[in-house]
C-alpha positions in Angstrom: 103.0 115.7 59.6 100.4 118.5 60.0 97.5 116.1 59.4 98.7 113.5 61.9 96.3 112.8 64.9 97.4 112.7 68.5 94.6 110.3 69.4 96.9 107.3 69.9 99.2 109.2 72.2 96.3 110.6 74.2 94.8 107.1 74.5 98.2 105.7 75.6 98.6 108.4 78.2 95.1 107.9 79.5 95.6 104.1 79.8 99.0 104.7 81.6 97.4 107.2 84.0 94.5 104.9 84.7 96.8 102.0 85.4 99.0 104.1 87.6 96.1 105.4 89.7 94.4 102.0 89.9 97.5 100.1 91.1 97.3 101.2 94.8 93.6 100.3 95.0 94.3 96.9 93.4 97.3 96.4 95.8 95.3 97.2 98.9 92.3 94.9 98.0 94.3 92.0 96.5 93.8 88.9 98.6 97.1 88.0 100.1 98.5 87.0 103.5 99.1 90.1 105.7 102.7 90.7 106.5 102.1 91.5 110.1 100.7 88.2 111.1 102.7 85.1 111.9 102.0 81.6 113.3 105.0 81.2 115.5 105.6 83.1 118.7 108.0 86.1 119.0 111.6 85.5 119.8 113.0 86.7 123.2 114.9 89.5 121.5 111.7 90.7 119.7 109.7 90.7 123.0 112.5 92.6 124.7 112.7 95.3 122.0 108.9 95.7 121.8 107.8 99.2 121.1 111.3 100.6 121.6 112.7 99.3 118.4 113.6 102.7 116.8 112.8 105.1 119.6 115.5 107.4 120.7 118.3 106.1 118.5 121.5 108.2 119.0 123.8 106.3 116.7 123.1 108.5 113.7 125.9 110.4 112.1 129.6 110.5 112.8 131.1 108.9 115.9 132.4 111.7 118.1 134.5 109.3 120.2 136.8 108.1 117.4 138.8 110.2 115.0 137.8 109.8 111.4 
Protein backbone atom coordinates (compact mmCIF):
# COMPACT_ATOMS: atom_id res chain seq x y z
CA UNK A 1 0.00 0.00 0.00
CA UNK A 2 2.93 2.34 0.53
CA UNK A 3 3.76 2.48 -3.19
CA UNK A 4 0.20 3.29 -4.32
CA UNK A 5 -0.29 6.62 -6.07
CA UNK A 6 -3.01 9.10 -5.16
CA UNK A 7 -3.12 10.51 -8.69
CA UNK A 8 -6.48 8.90 -9.62
CA UNK A 9 -8.12 10.28 -6.49
CA UNK A 10 -6.63 13.73 -7.09
CA UNK A 11 -7.79 13.64 -10.71
CA UNK A 12 -11.31 12.59 -9.67
CA UNK A 13 -11.48 15.35 -7.07
CA UNK A 14 -10.26 17.94 -9.58
CA UNK A 15 -12.86 16.79 -12.12
CA UNK A 16 -15.63 16.91 -9.52
CA UNK A 17 -14.60 20.38 -8.33
CA UNK A 18 -14.42 21.66 -11.91
CA UNK A 19 -17.89 20.33 -12.68
CA UNK A 20 -19.26 21.76 -9.43
CA UNK A 21 -17.89 25.24 -10.09
CA UNK A 22 -18.80 25.21 -13.80
CA UNK A 23 -22.45 24.18 -13.30
CA UNK A 24 -23.73 27.64 -12.22
CA UNK A 25 -22.10 29.27 -15.23
CA UNK A 26 -23.54 26.67 -17.56
CA UNK A 27 -26.97 27.04 -15.95
CA UNK A 28 -26.94 30.84 -16.33
CA UNK A 29 -25.90 30.84 -19.97
CA UNK A 30 -27.88 27.79 -21.14
CA UNK A 31 -30.48 28.78 -23.74
CA UNK A 32 -33.90 28.31 -22.18
CA UNK A 33 -37.17 30.16 -21.89
CA UNK A 34 -37.04 32.63 -18.99
CA UNK A 35 -39.40 31.74 -16.17
CA UNK A 36 -40.58 35.30 -15.62
CA UNK A 37 -42.08 35.83 -19.07
CA UNK A 38 -45.47 34.61 -20.16
CA UNK A 39 -47.68 35.10 -23.18
CA UNK A 40 -51.04 35.33 -21.43
CA UNK A 41 -52.09 38.31 -19.34
CA UNK A 42 -52.09 38.31 -15.55
CA UNK A 43 -55.14 37.18 -13.64
CA UNK A 44 -57.22 39.66 -11.63
CA UNK A 45 -55.87 38.24 -8.36
CA UNK A 46 -52.25 38.57 -9.53
CA UNK A 47 -52.82 42.19 -10.55
CA UNK A 48 -54.48 42.90 -7.19
CA UNK A 49 -51.59 41.34 -5.23
CA UNK A 50 -48.91 43.07 -7.27
CA UNK A 51 -45.84 44.05 -5.29
CA UNK A 52 -47.54 43.29 -1.97
CA UNK A 53 -47.45 39.51 -2.34
CA UNK A 54 -45.21 38.81 0.67
CA UNK A 55 -44.85 42.19 2.33
CA UNK A 56 -45.98 42.56 5.91
CA UNK A 57 -47.19 39.02 6.48
CA UNK A 58 -48.34 38.59 10.07
CA UNK A 59 -49.58 35.01 9.93
CA UNK A 60 -46.27 33.44 10.93
CA UNK A 61 -46.07 31.34 14.07
CA UNK A 62 -48.72 30.30 16.54
CA UNK A 63 -52.24 31.69 16.36
CA UNK A 64 -52.72 33.68 19.57
CA UNK A 65 -56.50 33.80 19.16
CA UNK A 66 -57.07 30.04 19.41
CA UNK A 67 -55.86 27.73 22.17
CA UNK A 68 -53.46 25.08 20.96
